[in-house]
C-alpha positions as CSV (number, residue, x, y, z in Angstrom):
1,X,-72.7,-44.7,-59.4
2,X,-74.8,-47.7,-58.3
3,X,-73.9,-47.2,-54.6
4,X,-74.7,-43.4,-54.9
5,X,-78.2,-44.2,-56.3
6,X,-78.8,-46.8,-53.6
7,X,-77.8,-44.4,-50.8
8,X,-79.7,-41.4,-52.1
9,X,-82.7,-43.3,-53.6
10,X,-83.3,-46.3,-51.4
11,X,-86.0,-47.8,-53.7
12,X,-83.0,-49.0,-55.8
13,X,-81.8,-51.1,-52.9
14,X,-82.3,-54.8,-53.1
15,X,-85.1,-56.2,-51.0
16,X,-84.1,-56.8,-47.4
17,X,-81.4,-54.1,-47.4
18,X,-81.2,-51.8,-44.4
19,X,-79.5,-48.5,-45.2
20,X,-77.6,-46.6,-42.7
21,X,-78.6,-42.9,-42.9
22,X,-76.2,-40.0,-42.1
23,X,-78.4,-39.2,-39.1
24,X,-78.1,-42.7,-37.7
25,X,-74.3,-42.7,-38.3
26,X,-74.1,-39.3,-36.6
27,X,-76.2,-40.6,-33.7
28,X,-73.9,-43.6,-33.3
29,X,-70.9,-41.4,-33.6
30,X,-72.2,-39.1,-30.8
31,X,-72.9,-42.0,-28.5
32,X,-69.4,-43.1,-29.1
33,X,-68.1,-39.6,-28.3
34,X,-70.1,-39.6,-25.0
35,X,-68.7,-43.0,-24.1
36,X,-65.1,-41.9,-24.8
37,X,-65.7,-38.7,-22.8
38,X,-67.0,-40.7,-19.8
39,X,-64.1,-43.1,-20.0
40,X,-61.6,-40.2,-20.0
41,X,-63.3,-38.4,-17.1
42,X,-63.4,-41.6,-15.0
43,X,-59.8,-42.3,-15.8
44,X,-58.7,-38.7,-14.8
45,X,-60.9,-38.8,-11.7
46,X,-59.5,-42.2,-10.5
47,X,-55.9,-41.0,-11.1
48,X,-56.4,-37.7,-9.3
49,X,-58.2,-39.4,-6.4
50,X,-55.4,-41.8,-5.9
51,X,-52.7,-39.1,-6.5
52,X,-54.0,-36.9,-3.7
53,X,-54.9,-39.8,-1.4
54,X,-51.7,-39.6,0.6
55,X,-52.2,-35.9,1.3
56,X,-55.7,-36.7,2.6
57,X,-54.4,-39.4,4.9
58,X,-56.0,-42.2,2.9
59,X,-53.9,-45.3,2.3
60,X,-53.2,-46.3,-1.4
61,X,-55.8,-48.4,-3.2
62,X,-54.8,-51.9,-4.5
63,X,-54.4,-52.0,-8.2
64,X,-57.2,-54.5,-8.7
65,X,-59.7,-52.3,-7.0
66,X,-58.4,-49.2,-8.7
67,X,-59.1,-50.8,-12.1
68,X,-62.3,-52.5,-11.1
69,X,-64.2,-49.3,-10.1
70,X,-64.1,-47.7,-13.6
71,X,-65.0,-51.0,-15.3
72,X,-68.0,-51.6,-12.9
73,X,-69.1,-47.9,-13.3
74,X,-69.1,-48.0,-17.1
75,X,-71.0,-51.3,-17.2
76,X,-73.6,-49.9,-14.9
77,X,-73.9,-46.8,-17.1
78,X,-74.4,-49.0,-20.2
79,X,-77.0,-51.1,-18.4
80,X,-78.9,-47.9,-17.4
81,X,-79.1,-46.9,-21.1
82,X,-76.9,-43.9,-20.9
83,X,-75.2,-44.9,-24.2
84,X,-78.3,-46.0,-26.0
85,X,-80.1,-43.9,-28.7
86,X,-81.9,-41.0,-27.0
87,X,-84.0,-38.4,-28.8
88,X,-83.7,-35.8,-26.1
89,X,-81.0,-35.6,-23.4
90,X,-82.1,-34.1,-20.1
91,X,-79.0,-32.8,-18.3
92,X,-80.6,-32.8,-14.9
93,X,-81.7,-36.4,-15.3
94,X,-78.2,-37.3,-16.5
95,X,-76.6,-35.6,-13.4
96,X,-79.0,-37.6,-11.2
97,X,-78.1,-40.8,-12.9
98,X,-74.4,-40.1,-12.6
99,X,-74.6,-39.4,-8.9
100,X,-76.7,-42.5,-8.1
101,X,-74.9,-44.9,-10.5
102,X,-71.4,-43.9,-9.4
103,X,-72.5,-44.4,-5.8
104,X,-73.8,-47.8,-6.6
105,X,-70.5,-48.7,-8.3
106,X,-68.6,-47.6,-5.3
107,X,-70.9,-49.6,-3.0
108,X,-70.3,-52.7,-5.2
109,X,-66.6,-52.4,-4.9
110,X,-66.8,-51.6,-1.2
111,X,-68.9,-54.7,-0.5
112,X,-66.7,-57.0,-2.5
113,X,-63.5,-55.7,-0.9
114,X,-65.0,-55.7,2.6
115,X,-66.1,-59.4,2.2
116,X,-62.7,-60.6,0.9
117,X,-60.3,-58.3,2.7
118,X,-59.8,-56.6,6.1
119,X,-58.3,-53.4,4.7
120,X,-59.2,-50.5,7.2
121,X,-59.1,-47.9,4.4
122,X,-61.8,-49.5,2.2
123,X,-64.5,-47.1,3.1
124,X,-62.4,-44.0,2.7
125,X,-61.0,-45.2,-0.7
126,X,-64.4,-46.0,-2.1
127,X,-65.9,-42.8,-0.9
128,X,-63.1,-40.8,-2.4
129,X,-63.3,-42.6,-5.8
130,X,-67.1,-42.0,-5.9
131,X,-66.8,-38.3,-5.1
132,X,-64.1,-37.7,-7.7
133,X,-65.8,-39.8,-10.4
134,X,-69.2,-38.1,-9.8
135,X,-67.8,-34.6,-10.0
136,X,-65.7,-35.2,-13.1
137,X,-68.4,-37.1,-15.0
138,X,-70.9,-34.4,-14.1
139,X,-68.6,-31.6,-15.3
140,X,-67.9,-33.5,-18.6
141,X,-71.6,-34.0,-19.3
142,X,-72.5,-30.4,-18.4
143,X,-69.8,-29.1,-20.9
144,X,-71.0,-31.5,-23.6
145,X,-74.7,-30.5,-23.0
146,X,-73.8,-26.8,-23.1
147,X,-71.9,-27.3,-26.4
148,X,-74.8,-29.3,-28.0
149,X,-77.3,-26.6,-26.9
150,X,-75.2,-23.8,-28.3
151,X,-74.7,-25.7,-31.6
152,X,-78.5,-26.4,-31.8
153,X,-79.4,-22.8,-31.1
154,X,-77.0,-21.7,-33.9
155,X,-78.8,-24.1,-36.3
156,X,-76.0,-26.7,-36.3
157,X,-76.2,-30.5,-35.8
158,X,-80.0,-30.4,-36.1
159,X,-81.7,-33.5,-37.5
160,X,-84.0,-32.8,-40.5
161,X,-87.3,-34.1,-39.4
162,X,-90.4,-35.2,-41.3
163,X,-93.8,-35.2,-39.5
164,X,-96.4,-37.7,-40.6
165,X,-99.8,-36.1,-40.2
166,X,-100.6,-32.4,-40.9
167,X,-103.4,-32.1,-38.4
168,X,-103.6,-30.0,-35.3
169,X,-101.3,-32.2,-33.3
170,X,-98.7,-32.5,-36.1
171,X,-98.6,-28.7,-36.5
172,X,-98.4,-28.3,-32.7
173,X,-95.4,-30.6,-32.6
174,X,-93.8,-28.6,-35.5
175,X,-94.3,-25.4,-33.6
176,X,-92.8,-26.8,-30.5
177,X,-89.7,-28.1,-32.4
178,X,-89.3,-24.8,-34.1
179,X,-89.5,-22.9,-30.8
180,X,-87.0,-25.2,-29.1
181,X,-84.1,-25.9,-31.4
182,X,-82.2,-27.2,-28.4
183,X,-84.1,-30.4,-28.7
184,X,-82.1,-31.2,-31.8
185,X,-84.9,-31.7,-34.4
186,X,-85.6,-29.4,-37.3
187,X,-89.0,-30.0,-38.9
188,X,-88.8,-29.8,-42.7
189,X,-92.5,-30.5,-43.6
190,X,-95.4,-32.9,-43.4
191,X,-96.4,-36.0,-45.2
192,X,-100.2,-36.3,-45.4
193,X,-102.8,-37.2,-48.0
194,X,-105.5,-35.2,-46.4
195,X,-103.9,-32.3,-44.4
196,X,-106.0,-30.5,-41.8
197,X,-105.6,-27.5,-39.6
198,X,-104.3,-24.0,-40.5
199,X,-100.8,-23.4,-41.8
200,X,-99.6,-21.3,-38.9
201,X,-96.1,-22.9,-38.7
202,X,-95.3,-22.2,-42.4
203,X,-94.1,-25.7,-43.3
204,X,-95.2,-27.4,-46.5
205,X,-97.0,-30.6,-47.1
206,X,-94.4,-32.5,-49.1
207,X,-96.6,-35.4,-50.3
208,X,-98.5,-38.4,-49.2
209,X,-97.4,-41.8,-47.8
210,X,-96.2,-43.1,-51.2
211,X,-93.8,-40.2,-51.4
212,X,-91.8,-41.2,-48.4
213,X,-88.7,-42.4,-50.2
214,X,-88.6,-39.4,-52.5
215,X,-89.0,-36.9,-49.6
216,X,-86.4,-38.6,-47.4
217,X,-83.9,-38.5,-50.3
218,X,-84.6,-35.0,-51.5
219,X,-84.5,-33.4,-48.0
220,X,-81.9,-35.7,-46.3
221,X,-84.5,-36.6,-43.6
222,X,-82.9,-38.2,-40.5
223,X,-85.9,-38.5,-38.2
224,X,-89.6,-39.2,-38.7
225,X,-92.4,-38.5,-36.2
226,X,-95.7,-40.1,-36.8
227,X,-98.6,-37.9,-35.5
228,X,-102.3,-38.2,-35.8
229,X,-103.4,-38.8,-39.4
230,X,-106.4,-39.9,-41.3
231,X,-104.4,-42.7,-42.9
232,X,-105.2,-46.2,-41.7
233,X,-103.1,-47.9,-39.1
234,X,-101.6,-50.3,-41.6
235,X,-100.4,-47.4,-43.7
236,X,-98.7,-45.7,-40.7
237,X,-97.1,-49.0,-39.7
238,X,-95.9,-49.4,-43.2
239,X,-94.3,-45.9,-43.2
240,X,-92.4,-46.8,-40.0
241,X,-91.2,-50.1,-41.5
242,X,-90.1,-48.4,-44.7
243,X,-88.3,-45.7,-42.6
244,X,-86.5,-48.4,-40.7
245,X,-85.3,-49.9,-44.0
246,X,-84.1,-46.4,-45.1
247,X,-82.1,-46.2,-41.9
248,X,-84.2,-43.2,-40.6
249,X,-85.1,-43.2,-36.9
250,X,-88.7,-42.9,-36.0
251,X,-90.9,-41.9,-33.0
252,X,-94.7,-41.5,-32.7
253,X,-97.3,-39.5,-30.7
254,X,-99.7,-42.0,-29.1
255,X,-103.4,-41.4,-29.6
256,X,-104.3,-41.0,-25.9
257,X,-101.2,-38.9,-25.2
258,X,-102.9,-37.1,-22.3
259,X,-102.9,-40.4,-20.4
260,X,-99.3,-41.3,-21.3
261,X,-97.2,-40.6,-18.3
262,X,-93.5,-41.2,-17.7
263,X,-94.4,-44.3,-15.6
264,X,-96.1,-46.9,-17.8
265,X,-96.6,-50.6,-17.2
266,X,-96.6,-52.7,-20.3
267,X,-98.2,-56.1,-20.3
268,X,-98.6,-58.3,-23.4
269,X,-101.5,-60.6,-24.2
270,X,-99.9,-62.5,-27.1
271,X,-98.8,-59.7,-29.4
272,X,-101.4,-57.2,-28.0
273,X,-99.8,-54.7,-25.6
274,X,-101.8,-53.3,-22.7
275,X,-100.5,-50.0,-21.3
276,X,-101.4,-49.0,-17.7
277,X,-100.5,-45.5,-16.6
278,X,-99.8,-44.6,-13.0
279,X,-102.9,-43.3,-11.3
280,X,-102.5,-39.9,-9.8
281,X,-104.2,-39.3,-6.5
282,X,-104.0,-35.7,-5.4
283,X,-105.4,-36.8,-2.0
284,X,-102.9,-39.7,-1.6
285,X,-99.8,-39.9,0.6
286,X,-97.4,-38.7,-2.1
287,X,-99.0,-35.2,-2.1
288,X,-99.5,-35.3,1.7
289,X,-95.7,-35.8,2.0
290,X,-95.1,-33.0,-0.5
291,X,-97.3,-30.5,1.4
292,X,-95.4,-31.3,4.7
293,X,-92.1,-30.7,2.9
294,X,-93.5,-27.5,1.4
295,X,-94.1,-26.0,4.9
296,X,-90.6,-27.1,6.1
297,X,-89.0,-25.6,3.1
298,X,-91.0,-22.4,3.4
299,X,-89.8,-22.0,7.0
300,X,-86.2,-22.5,5.9
301,X,-86.5,-20.1,3.0
302,X,-88.2,-17.4,5.1
303,X,-85.3,-17.6,7.5
304,X,-82.7,-17.7,4.7
305,X,-84.2,-14.7,2.8
306,X,-85.3,-12.7,5.9
307,X,-82.7,-9.9,5.2
308,X,-84.0,-9.7,1.6
309,X,-87.6,-9.7,2.8
310,X,-87.0,-7.0,5.4
311,X,-85.0,-4.9,2.8
312,X,-87.8,-5.2,0.2
313,X,-90.4,-4.3,2.8
314,X,-88.5,-1.2,3.8
315,X,-88.0,-0.2,0.1
316,X,-91.7,-0.7,-0.6
317,X,-92.7,1.3,2.5
318,X,-90.4,4.2,1.5
319,X,-91.5,4.3,-2.1
320,X,-95.2,3.6,-1.7
321,X,-96.1,3.7,1.9
322,X,-98.6,1.4,3.5
323,X,-99.8,-1.3,2.9
324,X,-96.6,-3.1,2.0
325,X,-98.3,-6.2,0.7
326,X,-100.5,-6.4,-2.4
327,X,-103.3,-9.0,-1.8
328,X,-105.0,-10.4,-4.8
329,X,-107.8,-13.0,-4.9
330,X,-106.7,-16.2,-6.6
331,X,-108.0,-19.7,-7.1
332,X,-106.2,-22.7,-5.7
333,X,-106.8,-26.3,-5.0
334,X,-110.4,-27.6,-5.7
335,X,-111.4,-24.1,-6.8
336,X,-110.9,-22.6,-3.3
337,X,-110.2,-18.8,-3.3
338,X,-107.4,-17.3,-1.3
339,X,-105.5,-14.0,-1.0
340,X,-102.1,-14.3,-2.7
341,X,-99.4,-12.0,-1.3
342,X,-96.9,-9.9,-3.2
343,X,-94.8,-6.8,-2.4
344,X,-96.5,-3.8,-3.9
345,X,-94.8,-2.6,-7.0
346,X,-97.3,-0.2,-8.6
347,X,-98.7,3.2,-7.6
348,X,-102.4,3.7,-6.9
349,X,-105.2,1.3,-5.9
350,X,-105.7,-1.9,-7.9
351,X,-109.4,-1.2,-8.5
352,X,-108.4,2.2,-10.1
353,X,-106.5,0.6,-13.0
354,X,-107.1,-2.1,-15.5
355,X,-105.4,-5.4,-15.8
356,X,-101.9,-5.2,-17.4
357,X,-102.5,-8.5,-19.2
358,X,-106.0,-7.9,-20.3
359,X,-105.1,-8.0,-24.0
360,X,-103.3,-11.3,-23.5
361,X,-106.2,-12.8,-21.6
362,X,-108.6,-11.8,-24.4
363,X,-106.4,-13.3,-27.1
364,X,-106.4,-16.7,-25.3
365,X,-110.2,-16.8,-25.7
366,X,-110.6,-15.1,-29.1
367,X,-111.5,-18.4,-30.7
368,X,-114.2,-19.1,-28.1
369,X,-117.6,-17.5,-27.2
370,X,-116.3,-16.3,-23.8
371,X,-114.3,-13.1,-24.3
372,X,-112.6,-11.5,-21.3
373,X,-114.2,-8.2,-20.3
374,X,-111.5,-6.3,-18.5
375,X,-109.9,-2.9,-19.1
376,X,-106.2,-2.6,-19.9
377,X,-104.2,0.1,-18.2
378,X,-103.2,3.2,-20.1
379,X,-99.7,3.6,-18.6
380,X,-97.0,1.8,-16.6
381,X,-97.7,2.4,-12.9
382,X,-94.7,0.6,-11.6
383,X,-92.2,2.4,-9.4
384,X,-88.5,2.2,-9.9
385,X,-88.2,0.0,-6.8
386,X,-91.1,-2.1,-8.1
387,X,-89.4,-2.7,-11.4
388,X,-86.3,-3.9,-9.6
389,X,-88.3,-6.2,-7.4
390,X,-90.1,-7.7,-10.4
391,X,-87.0,-8.1,-12.4
392,X,-85.4,-10.1,-9.6
393,X,-88.7,-11.9,-8.7
394,X,-88.3,-10.6,-5.2
395,X,-91.9,-9.4,-5.2
396,X,-93.0,-13.1,-5.2
397,X,-91.2,-13.9,-2.0
398,X,-94.2,-13.1,0.4
399,X,-95.9,-16.1,-1.2
400,X,-93.8,-18.2,1.1
401,X,-96.2,-17.1,3.8
402,X,-99.1,-18.5,1.6
403,X,-97.2,-21.8,1.6
404,X,-96.8,-21.7,5.4
405,X,-100.6,-21.1,5.7
406,X,-101.4,-24.0,3.4
407,X,-102.8,-21.9,0.6
408,X,-100.1,-22.7,-1.8
409,X,-97.2,-25.1,-2.5
410,X,-93.6,-24.3,-3.4
411,X,-94.1,-26.1,-6.8
412,X,-97.4,-26.3,-8.6
413,X,-99.5,-24.6,-11.3
414,X,-99.5,-20.9,-10.9
415,X,-102.8,-19.5,-9.5
416,X,-104.9,-17.3,-11.6
417,X,-107.3,-14.4,-10.7
418,X,-110.9,-15.4,-10.0
419,X,-112.6,-13.5,-12.8
420,X,-110.2,-15.0,-15.4
421,X,-110.5,-18.6,-14.0
422,X,-114.3,-18.6,-14.5
423,X,-113.9,-17.8,-18.2
424,X,-110.8,-19.9,-18.8
425,X,-112.6,-23.0,-17.4
426,X,-115.2,-22.6,-20.1
427,X,-112.9,-21.8,-23.0
428,X,-109.5,-23.6,-22.4
429,X,-109.1,-27.4,-22.8
430,X,-108.5,-29.1,-19.4
431,X,-108.0,-25.8,-17.6
432,X,-110.0,-26.9,-14.6
433,X,-107.8,-30.1,-14.2
434,X,-104.9,-28.0,-12.9
435,X,-106.9,-27.2,-9.7
436,X,-106.5,-30.8,-8.5
437,X,-103.5,-29.8,-6.5
438,X,-102.3,-26.7,-4.6
439,X,-101.1,-23.7,-6.7
440,X,-97.4,-23.1,-6.6
441,X,-94.9,-20.2,-6.5
442,X,-93.2,-21.8,-9.5
443,X,-94.3,-24.6,-11.8
444,X,-93.3,-26.9,-14.6
445,X,-94.7,-24.4,-17.2
446,X,-92.7,-21.5,-15.7
447,X,-89.5,-23.5,-15.5
448,X,-89.8,-24.3,-19.2
449,X,-90.1,-20.6,-20.2
450,X,-93.9,-20.3,-20.2
451,X,-94.1,-17.1,-18.3
452,X,-95.6,-13.7,-19.0
453,X,-97.8,-13.4,-22.1
454,X,-97.3,-16.9,-23.4
455,X,-99.8,-19.5,-24.6
456,X,-102.3,-20.4,-21.9
457,X,-103.2,-23.7,-23.6
458,X,-99.5,-24.6,-23.5
459,X,-99.2,-23.7,-19.8
460,X,-102.3,-25.8,-19.0
461,X,-100.7,-28.8,-20.9
462,X,-97.5,-28.5,-18.9
463,X,-99.3,-28.0,-15.6
464,X,-101.4,-31.2,-16.1
465,X,-98.2,-33.0,-17.2
466,X,-96.7,-32.0,-13.9
467,X,-99.7,-33.3,-11.9
468,X,-99.8,-36.6,-13.7
469,X,-96.1,-37.3,-13.5
470,X,-95.5,-35.9,-10.0
471,X,-92.5,-37.0,-8.0
472,X,-90.3,-35.3,-5.4
473,X,-87.5,-35.5,-8.0
474,X,-89.6,-33.5,-10.5
475,X,-90.2,-30.9,-7.8
476,X,-86.5,-30.6,-7.2
477,X,-85.8,-30.4,-10.9
478,X,-88.3,-27.6,-11.3
479,X,-86.7,-25.6,-8.5
480,X,-83.2,-26.1,-10.0
481,X,-84.6,-24.9,-13.4
482,X,-86.3,-22.0,-11.8
483,X,-83.1,-20.8,-10.0
484,X,-81.2,-21.1,-13.3
485,X,-83.8,-19.0,-15.1
486,X,-84.0,-16.3,-12.3
487,X,-80.2,-15.9,-11.7
488,X,-78.9,-16.5,-15.3
489,X,-81.8,-15.8,-17.5
490,X,-81.0,-19.2,-19.1
491,X,-84.0,-21.3,-20.0
492,X,-83.2,-24.9,-19.2
493,X,-84.7,-28.0,-20.8
494,X,-86.1,-30.8,-18.8
């Protein structure tokens, strides 16, 4: 009975005790399962690589090297933090880590063996082990990630989560977590003495800071997120300390979250941390390289998709006649206007019909003093060919010529119409910041499901995140996520 009270109501625990919550035990159990899966995959890959070596004309690997490679690989994985506690597992980042870390392990074994032996098959053996290990580890992680996502979408294995702070940011976080169960957190409610904001997410305020132990016990809370709150800093720090004693994992949203990028430098002056975010320079060499690569990729994709481009052009000509392309004035980098190209998909002249998303645009500004004054169309003017082109996103392919001409990039914030931009800049927070770089055919917001009539404020947030965290790897990840969304309809998670 005493142990039951201590586990359910931690205030009965003696001072200094740290309780191990079910969530923390489950997290440790999952990390152990991931480790066991990787060990099994590496073992299978090593055995199969060696079993088929003779058929590939590769001499057998010495036993010592055969055992050393899996050991070195698992140690490097552990050093890279792949078995540490992680709130969100990004499968594409995991696959990248598997490819690079397994290559590093193979290079370590290759270097040591080359230094101490003169075996002519060292390079072939190491390359074979790396290729097999990378393939099998990647397959195992993909299956595990798919299984976790499916369980989360079915409401299983979700961590009951308590949000500290019922203000605008706290409620925004709750809405994001409710919309994306694949992240693994299920918000239960808020803890706040003075809640603010509207109750759009439908979650209750369960109490104030002094109710932490009771709320954790009654709702089996496994994770706590500290958001903006009117409570003093010492109260919030106290909540995190008490949560740690309860065995509940915690995370927090920093005050200047807009300036918190994925690349932070932390320096300490005594116990005072100084955070320095990487400065983004849209005119720097990183983006100059990106724009050169954009044009090279555009040439390659035009050549690759030329049969599809020709077929779509002929289908458009037969169904609608000339012109084949629809030109629409959009706003790109530094507010410069350009004509964005698409295949025509609708009957009639654009000036004769209203904007299909006029109602959506107006709703984005309904809380401001700048309503959108456009007319919505009365009927669907798309042709049957146009519907097919739109469903497969083929109507967007002519924008590769915009990339070739330097108007656009392959990846970047989606460009908006001129008359919308002028009003969005006045009514949407940080909307103008997205014009620091070239507009893109696809972007971070679109790859994460923010397409069509979705929240413009959310899109702007994702677009600015992309700019402030730009890397060529992020571009590659966005393209992979976009292809997955187009060809499978499956919304990936970063």
